N, C-alpha and C positions, 0 to 999 in steps of 0.2 A: 675491173672497175676502178681504175686509178683515180685518185683525188686530183692529180695534176699531171699534165703531160708537157715535157720540155723537149724541144727539138733543136739540135745543135748546129744546124746550118748545112750548107752544101746540098740544098734541095735541087738545084738546077746545074746542069753542065751542058748548056745548049747555046746555039746561036741566038742572038737577041731576037731574031724574027720568029723563033719557034714558039708554037702555041703551048702555054703551060696548062691548058685546061685539064688534060688527063691527070696530071699531078694534083691539081687543086681538087679534083673530084675525089681522089683517094684521101687527101688530107681532111676533107670535109666529113669523112666517116669517123674521125677521131672524136671521142667524147670523154670528158673529165669534169667532175663536179666543180673544180676550182678553175677550170679553163685550160686552154692549149696555147703555149707560148713558144716562140722560136727566136733565133738570131740568124743573121746572114753570115755566110762563109765565103772563102776566097773564090770558090767556083761559082757561087751566085754572082759575084762581081764580074767574073768572066762573061756570064750570061747577060749582065747589064750592058756590056761593052766597055768596061772600065779597065781591064787588065792591060790592054795594049799600051796605055800611058806609062805603066811601070816597066815596060820594055823599051822605053825611049821612043815610042810611037805616039799616035794621036788617039786619045779616047773618043769614043762616039759622043757627039755633042749632046745627045739625048739620054746618056746613061743615068743621070740623076733622076730624070723624069720616069724612066723605065723602072728604076728602083722604087720610086714613089707609087707608080701604078701597080707594081707587083705587091707592094706592102698593102695597098688597099684590097687587091684581089685575094691575098692571103687572109685578110681580116674578114672578108665576105665568106670565106671558106671556114671561118672559125679559128684561125691561127693568128694571134696577135704577135707581130714581130717587134721585139724590143730593141730599138736602136739608141743605145746610151740612155736608156730610161728604165723605169721600173714601175711596179704596181703592187699595192697591198691586195693579196688574194684572200687573206683572212685577217682578222684583227691582230693576230700574232705572227703573221708571215708575210714577208716582202720578197718578190721575185724581180730581179733586175737582169738586164741583158746588155751586152756591149757590142759595138761594131766589130767587124773583122780586123784582126791584128795586122794582117799583111796588106790589105787594100783599103781599109777604112780608117777611121779615127776613133781609137778606143778612149772612152771616158768612164772609168769605173766610178768615180765620185758622183757623176750625174746619174749613173744607173742605180746607185744606192741612196741617192738623195731622197729624203722623205721616209726612210725606213724607220727612223726613230728607235724605239726599244724592241722592235719586232726582230724575230729571227730572219736571217737573210740567205737567200739562194741567189747566186750570181751565175749567169749563163754566158759562156764565151766559146765561140767556135774553136779558137786556138789556145792551147795551154801555155803558150809562151808569155802570156800576160802574168803568170803566177809569180815569178821572182820580183816583179816590180809593182805589186799591188800597193796602192797608197794607204791602205789600212786593212784590218781584218774583215773577213766575211764569214758567215756561218758555214757555208759550203759552196765551192765553185765546181761547176759541171762543164766539161769540155769534150771536144772530139778532135777532128782534123787529122790525127796521126794514123787512123785506121789500125792502131796497135802495131804499126810497122808493116802490116799486111802480109809480108813474107818473113816468117820467123824460122830460124834454124835451131836444131838442138844445141844446147849448151851456150851458144853465143847470142841467141835472141835475134833481133831484127838488124840486119846489116845497114839498112837505111831507114831513118825515121825523119819525117818532114818537120823537124824542130831544130832550132839553133842549139838546143840542149841535148840532142841525141836521145838516147834511151831513158834519160832521166824522167821524161814526161811521155813515154811511149804509150802506156796504158795502165789502167787500174788506179789504185789509191796512191796519191802523192801528196806533197805539201808545198804550199807557196809561202810568200813572205808572211811574217807574223805568225807562222805556224798554221796558216789557214789550210784546212783539209780540202782536197780536191779529188774528183774522180774523172779520169780520162777514158771515155768509151771507145771501143773498137769500131763502133758504128755498123751500119748495114751494107754500105757499098764498097766499091774499090776505086782506086785511082791509078791511072796509067794502065798497067796490065790488069785484065779482069781476072785476077787470081788471088787466092789467099793460101797460106801454108802455115799450119800450126797457129792459126789466128782466126778463129771462126767469127762470123758477124755477130753482133750483140745488140739486143734491146735490154737496157739496164732497168731493173726494178729495185727501187730503194724504199725501205720503210724507215721513216725519220721519226725520232722520238725527242720531244723537247727535253732539255736538261737545265 
């Protein structure tokens, strides 16, 4: 019975023509008294038809419309996608979400604008925003790395999809201004459908105002 559910992106890894209805049906089953929120990840942008432009190719001309259509579809399923914006979910709590670090345009200030004196949760698919935060946040929640996915005894993950390597691979870390952050191992896999010493994770946090 969570108060709040936050989803860290990479919902989709599909061709843009693929029907997302089965995913939306599963997401619609989520219930939380303060709501269900999410952000887009880099694989979502692949599904919009955006990624090819970052490889020197041509983006699908309708990728932005597909993103907007899926944002609406997620909302109808009860998941509000935060694209560089935020919302007060209680009188004392603000939840903000930023666009994908790799393929979108991250605007932390816009995501936290309006927070005032409330405690702040900032949701970002990619933890690589952490060293360049423009100001402190109460807590940043991230994913993207899968915890390295393949981890080896003693040395950890040989490959982490972050410019900072194992620094932001998983678990509790800190960003600029000493901001605490948690990087989830997530549920899925990327590339090889394998995990080693890195089980999938649904993170349950109990937060206490201080």
